[in-house]
C-alpha positions as CSV (number, residue, x, y, z in Angstrom):
1,M,-7.9,8.1,-21.4
2,S,-4.5,9.0,-23.8
3,D,-1.2,6.2,-24.3
4,A,0.9,9.5,-22.6
5,T,-1.8,9.6,-19.3
6,T,-1.7,6.0,-19.1
7,E,2.2,6.1,-19.4
8,S,2.3,8.9,-16.9
9,E,0.2,7.4,-14.1
10,A,2.3,4.5,-14.5
11,A,5.0,5.4,-14.1
12,A,3.7,7.7,-11.1
13,F,2.7,4.8,-9.0
14,R,6.3,2.9,-9.7
15,R,7.4,5.9,-7.9
16,L,5.0,6.1,-5.7
17,L,6.3,2.4,-4.8
18,A,10.4,3.2,-4.9
19,H,9.9,5.7,-2.5
20,L,7.9,3.5,0.2
21,G,10.4,1.3,-0.8
22,R,13.1,3.5,1.1
23,R,10.6,4.6,3.4
24,T,10.6,1.4,5.8
25,D,11.3,3.0,8.6
26,V,7.2,4.4,7.8
27,Q,4.4,1.5,9.1
28,N,1.2,1.4,7.4
29,I,-0.2,2.1,10.7
30,D,1.2,5.5,10.2
31,L,-0.3,5.1,6.6
32,M,-2.8,4.8,7.3
33,T,-2.9,6.8,10.6
34,L,-2.8,9.6,8.0
35,A,-3.1,9.1,5.0
36,G,-6.5,6.0,4.8
37,F,-4.3,3.5,2.6
38,C,-0.7,1.5,2.9
39,R,1.6,-0.5,1.5
40,N,-2.0,-3.2,1.6
41,C,-4.2,-0.7,0.6
42,L,-2.5,-0.3,-2.8
43,A,-1.7,-3.8,-3.4
44,D,-5.3,-4.8,-2.9
45,W,-6.1,-2.2,-5.8
46,Y,-3.2,-3.2,-7.8
47,R,-4.7,-6.6,-7.8
48,E,-7.6,-5.2,-8.5
49,A,-7.4,-3.1,-10.9
50,A,-5.6,-5.5,-12.5
51,A,-8.5,-8.0,-12.9
52,E,-11.0,-5.2,-14.0
53,R,-8.9,-5.7,-17.3
54,G,-8.2,-9.8,-17.4
55,V,-5.3,-10.3,-15.4
56,A,-5.0,-12.3,-12.5
57,I,-3.1,-11.9,-9.9
58,D,-3.6,-13.8,-6.4
59,K,-3.0,-11.1,-2.9
60,D,0.6,-12.3,-2.6
61,A,1.9,-11.6,-5.7
62,A,0.7,-8.1,-6.3
63,R,1.6,-7.8,-2.5
64,E,5.2,-8.8,-3.3
65,H,4.6,-6.0,-6.3
66,V,4.5,-3.0,-3.4
67,Y,6.6,-4.0,-1.6
68,G,9.3,-5.4,-3.6
69,E,10.3,-8.4,-2.4
70,P,8.0,-11.1,-0.6
71,F,5.4,-9.4,2.2
72,A,7.0,-11.5,5.0
73,D,10.2,-11.3,4.2
74,W,9.6,-6.9,4.2
75,K,7.3,-7.7,7.4
76,A,10.1,-9.4,8.9
77,R,12.4,-7.1,8.8
78,H,10.5,-3.6,9.0
79,Q,7.3,-3.7,10.5
80,R,7.4,-3.4,14.2
81,E,5.1,-3.7,16.9
82,A,2.2,-0.9,17.1
83,T,2.3,0.9,20.1
84,P,-0.4,1.9,21.8
85,E,-0.1,6.1,20.7
86,Q,-0.1,4.0,17.2
87,I,-3.6,2.2,17.7
88,A,-5.2,5.4,19.3
89,A,-4.1,7.5,16.5
90,F,-4.9,4.1,14.2
91,E,-9.0,3.9,16.1
92,A,-9.4,7.8,15.9
93,A,-8.3,7.5,12.3
94,Q,-10.7,5.3,11.5
95,K,-13.5,7.2,13.4
96,R,-13.6,10.2,11.4
97,H,-12.7,8.8,7.5
98,P,-13.6,5.2,7.7
99,P,-12.0,3.0,5.6
100,H,-12.1,2.9,1.9
101,G,-13.8,0.4,-0.1
């Protein structure tokens, strides 16, 4: 993989994080239902990719990177209680498409 490809991928990731940072109205449960991943998944993938490259990043630091602030702060300000409809849609989606691994 060329440096230009790696830089382009990194720029796309930063743009995705910025986009999700502006879309605090989109709940993680909705992302999981529709796309099969959420902000927490991105944080896990980021942490795992760093570990593969010999860089240790803990769960909280990875989430802070993805959320743009400590997860607890983001959750307190933006996360709403899931509605029964959201939970039902999520459960149906999980049956159709099991979670990533």
